[in-house]
N, C-alpha and C positions, 0 to 999 in steps of 0.2 A: 266890464272888468269888476271884480271885487274890491272893497277897500282893503287897503293894507293895515288898517287899525282893526284890532279885535277887542271886543268889548270883554271886560272883566269876567272870571269865571265866578257863577254863583254858588257852586257846591260840587260835591263827588257823587257820582253814581246816582242810585235812585233816591227819591226824595222821602221825607218821612211823612207818615199819615198826618194831616191837619191837627187831628185830635190830640195825637201824641206830642207833635210838635208845640201847640198850645201850651201843653202842661210842663215841657223843658223850659220854654221860654218863662213861664210864671215862676217856676222855681230858681230859675237863673236870676230874675229879678230880685226875687227875695233874698238870695246870697249876695246879691251886690248891695241891697239895703243895710243886711246885717253885717257884713263885713268890710263896707266901704270901698267897693272896686269889685274887680273880678271880670269874668268873661262877658262879653256883649251878648245879651240875650236876643238879638236880632240876626246872628250869624248863623247859628246852627240849624240847617234845613236838611242835613243829610245824616246818614248813620253814623259814619266815621267821626264827623265834627261832634255830632250829639254826644257820643260815647266819651270823647275827649273832655268835653265840658262838664259832663257828670262826674266824671272821674275826678276832675279838679276841684269841683265842689265838694265831693265827697272827702277829699284830701284836706282842705281847709276846714271843714267840719270837725275833722279829728284833731286838727291843730288848734282850734279854738275853743275846745269844750272846757271853759273856766267856768267858775262858779257864778260870775254875773250874766253867763249866756246859757247855762245848762238848759234851761225849759225851752228856748227858742233854738238853740242848736240841735237839741233832741228832736223837735218836731221837724226841722229842715231835714235832719238825718233820715226819718223815717218817710218824709216826702220824696227826697232823692232815691232813697231805695224803691219806693212803690215806682217811681218814674223810670229808673233803670230796668225794672222787671218788665213795664209795659213795652219799652223800647227793644228789650230783646224778643218778646214776643211778637212784636210788628216786624222785627227782622226775620223771625221764623217763618211767620205767614208770607212774608215777601219771597223768600227762598222757595217755598212751595208754590207760590204763584208763578215765578219766573221759570220755574223746571217745567210746568205744566204748558207754559207759553213755548217753550224749547219744543216740547212733543207736538204741539199744535202746528208750529211753523215747519216743522219737519213733514208731518202728516199731509199739509197742503202742497209740499213739494212731490209727493209721490206720484201725483197724477202727470207729472212731465214725461211725455213719450219719447223725448230725444236728449241727448246730452246738451246740444245745442240750446234747447229751451230751457233745460234746467240751469245752465250756465246764466242764462239772461234772468232768472228769476230769484237767484241766490240772495243778491242784495235787497230786494224787497222783503225776503224772508227774514233777514237779519234785522230790519227796521222794526219788525213786529215784535222783536224783543226789548224794545225800549230805545234802540240807538236811532239816530237820525241820518247818520251817513254810514254807508257800507259800500265796499268794494271786493270783488273777486278777480283774481288774476291766476294765470297759469305760470308755470316754470318749465321753461323748456331748455335742457342743458345748462341749467343755472342762471338762464336768463329770465328775468321778471317781465311778464307781459299782462297788463291789465286787460279784463274782458268785459266785465259789465260793472256798473256803479249807480247808485242811488244817492241823492241828496234830497231829503224831503222839502218840498216846496220850492225847488231849484234845480229843474233838469238841464238847464243850460249849465250850471256848475259842474253837475255830473259829466257831461259831455266835455267839458274843458279839462277835467281832471284825467279822463281817459286819453283825450289827444295828447296831452303832455307826457302822460305815463308811457304810451306807445313809441310817441318820438324818443323819448329817452332810452326805454327798455335797458336798464341798467343790469349789469351781472352781480348775482348775489354773492358778494365776497365775505369771509369770515369776520369782518369787522362790523357786519349789520345785525341788528336785532332779528330781522327776518331770517336770516341764516342760523342764528340761534334756535328759533322756533321750529325751523326744519329739522335741525340736527336733534333737538331734544323731543321733537314730536310732541310739543305741548303749546299751549296757548300762553303768551306772554302779555305783559303791561308795560307800556311806555308812561310813566307818570307826568314827565316834563320833558319835551322835546329839546327846551332851550338847554337843559342841563345835561341829559342824556342824548348826545348826538349821533347815536347808532342807527337811527331810523333812515329809510329810503329818502335822500334828499329833495328828489324831484317831487315825490308824493307828499312829504311834509310842507314843501313851498307851495305846491299847486294847491293842496287842500287846507293850508295854513293849520296844519294838526298841531295841538298843544299836548294832548294826552290821548292815546289810543290803545286798543287791544289788536293783536294780531294772532292768528291760529293756522297751522297747516291742515289742509285737507288730504286724508290719506286714502289711496287706491291699493289695489293688490300688488301693484309694481312699484309702489313707494309713495313720493308726496306728488299728489296732482296739482296742489295750487295753494294759494293763501287767501285768507280772508281778513279784512282790516274794517274796523269799526271804531266811532267815537260818538261824542255828544255834543257836537260843536254848536248845532242850530239852537240847542238848549241852554248853551253856555256852561256845560258842566263838565267835569273831569270824569274819566273813569275811573272804577275802584276795582277792589279785588273780587267782588260779587261779580262785576261785569265780565272780569278775566274768567271766572270759573264758569258763568253760564255760556260765555263764548266758546269755551274749550269744549263743553258738552254739545253744542250745535254743531261745531266743527266736526266732532267725532261721529255725530249722527249723519252729518252730511256726505262724509265719505262712505258710508254705508247706502245712502240714497243714490249717490253717483254709481256705485259698483252695480246696484239695482237696475238702474237706467241703461247702462251699458249692456247687461243681459236682455233686458227688453227689446233694445235696438237689434241685438244679435238674432233673437227669435223672430222678430218682425221681418228681418232681411231672409232668415233661413225660410220663413213660410211664404215669403213672395217668390223664393226661388223654385220651392217645391210647387206652388200653384203654377209657375210659368212652365215647369216641367211636365206636369200634368196636362196642361193645355196643349203643349207640344205633342205629348203622346196621342191625345185625342185627335188632335188635328192630321197626324200621320195615320191613325187608323181610318179615319174618316175619308182620306184620300184613297186608301187602300180599298176599302169597302166600295167607294162610289164607281171603281172601274167595273165592278159587274163580272169579272173573271171568275169562274166556277173553279173550284178546288181540283187539282189534277190527281187522278185516280192513281193507285200504287198498283203497279203490275202484280198480277197473282191474287189479289183480292177478290173473294167472290162479289158479284153483284147480286145484292138483295133488294128485290123491288119492294117498296113501302106498301104496307097493308092499307087497302081501302084507297079512295081518291085523294091524290095529293092537294091539300089547300092550297088556294091561290093567294099570294101576299098582295096587299094593297100598295098603292104607289107610295103612300106614306111610309108604310113598314118597309118598303124596299129601300127608300132613299135614306132613312135614318137608321142610326146605330142604337143597339138595345138602350143604351144609357140615355140618348136622346129622346126615344121614345118615352121613357120614364120621365123626362123632364116636361115632354109635351102633354104627358097625362096630368101632371102636376099644374101645368098651366092651365089646362082645362078646369082644374079643381079652383082656380082663382088664386093659386100661389104667387108671391112676388118673388123676386130673385132672392131675397133673404129668406123666405120661407122654403124655397126650393133647397138653398144651401144647407138649412138646418135639417130638412127631412132627409137628404142624400149624404150628409155629413162632408159637404166639400165647401169650398170658400164662395164667397158671393161673388167674386171674379170669375171663378170657373163657372159657376151657374150662368152667370151673364155671357159668357164665352159660348156655351150650349145653346142658348137662347138664339144667339147670333147665327151660329151655323144652321139651326133648324129652319130660321126665316129664309136663309140663303137657298137652302137645299129644296125648300117647297115652293120657292118663289112667291113667299108671302110677304105683305107689305107691312104686316105688324103682327103682334100675338094673337090678337083676336081672330084674325083671318088664318092664321095657322092652325088654331084650335078648332075653328068652324070646318076646314078642310079635313082635319082628322076626323071629327065627329061625322061627317058626311060620308067619308069612305067606311067608317064602322058600320053606319046603318046600313049601308049599301050592302055589307056583306053579312049583315044580320049578327054581326058581333056585339058582345056588351059594350057600352061606352066606358069613359074614364072612371065612372063612380063606382 
């Protein structure tokens, strides 16, 4: 069991680059020395806190522009302005980077060939955006049902969160922030679960969530489910940038879900078509294997064929035209995949043809069937399969 004691949070959202953080702490220390107090230089390790501290210093600089401190205050003002500009530049670079991470995470989900596999991989993709815990859940008739969960470094805890959530399976009523996210079709941020008690109680308790983001995943028929994420392992709160990035990911995830559903339908349709084709081939094989001649139509003139009637070999008589094509390709050394490509059929259909050929010729394997075909061709003086 997890300890009920949660360590204090270190900051919010993404950390500031170390180079910029050192500059912020240096200018904060100079401000404290100049003004005799002020913000703690060891606190600001996130963008929100850094902007707040630099704004406070800038305000105090404006208030202390006295004759006795003009030179020092002016120098500090220039330093603060430079650091604030570098902080804004670092934040812009971060936004570009995390937006790229969103696209990369969605791209990695594109190869999921089934909805079930996609559901399983969603939390892992969320954690690639910088979060360390993620949960995907479905909504069925307003009932919240968790489906997959990732806790970096602690799969046992992830399983426990799923177990508790599935046992509770609460109804999403209008008092919950999750319901608001569904209604507004956008990502929302819960900054403090102790003050904002609108989150899912069973989830907040099982995961000991203090701040998190939640977003709906939209399908063609409405809201498919919800994704939750936080930075619990890092001991950090989520922030507005997290909410923005999470919303982008959830929006793209809805598109991936729709694509995966279409892929599944196409695969199912192809399987049905292949089965239908094999059934037709088997039926034709049974009809042709009876050896019954076609009944003449009364009144049709009987026209003798010109010259001698060629004698069909045993192989040609036993096989259908399509099966003869397959046998010739076997003689060329083609695999089932190669035969399928050459004849524009599925590999399963090619495999079925080979099976019927071996059965009809009484051959133990492909090589024996090809050898029998070549011998009958040579005996009749006919050209081989090449």
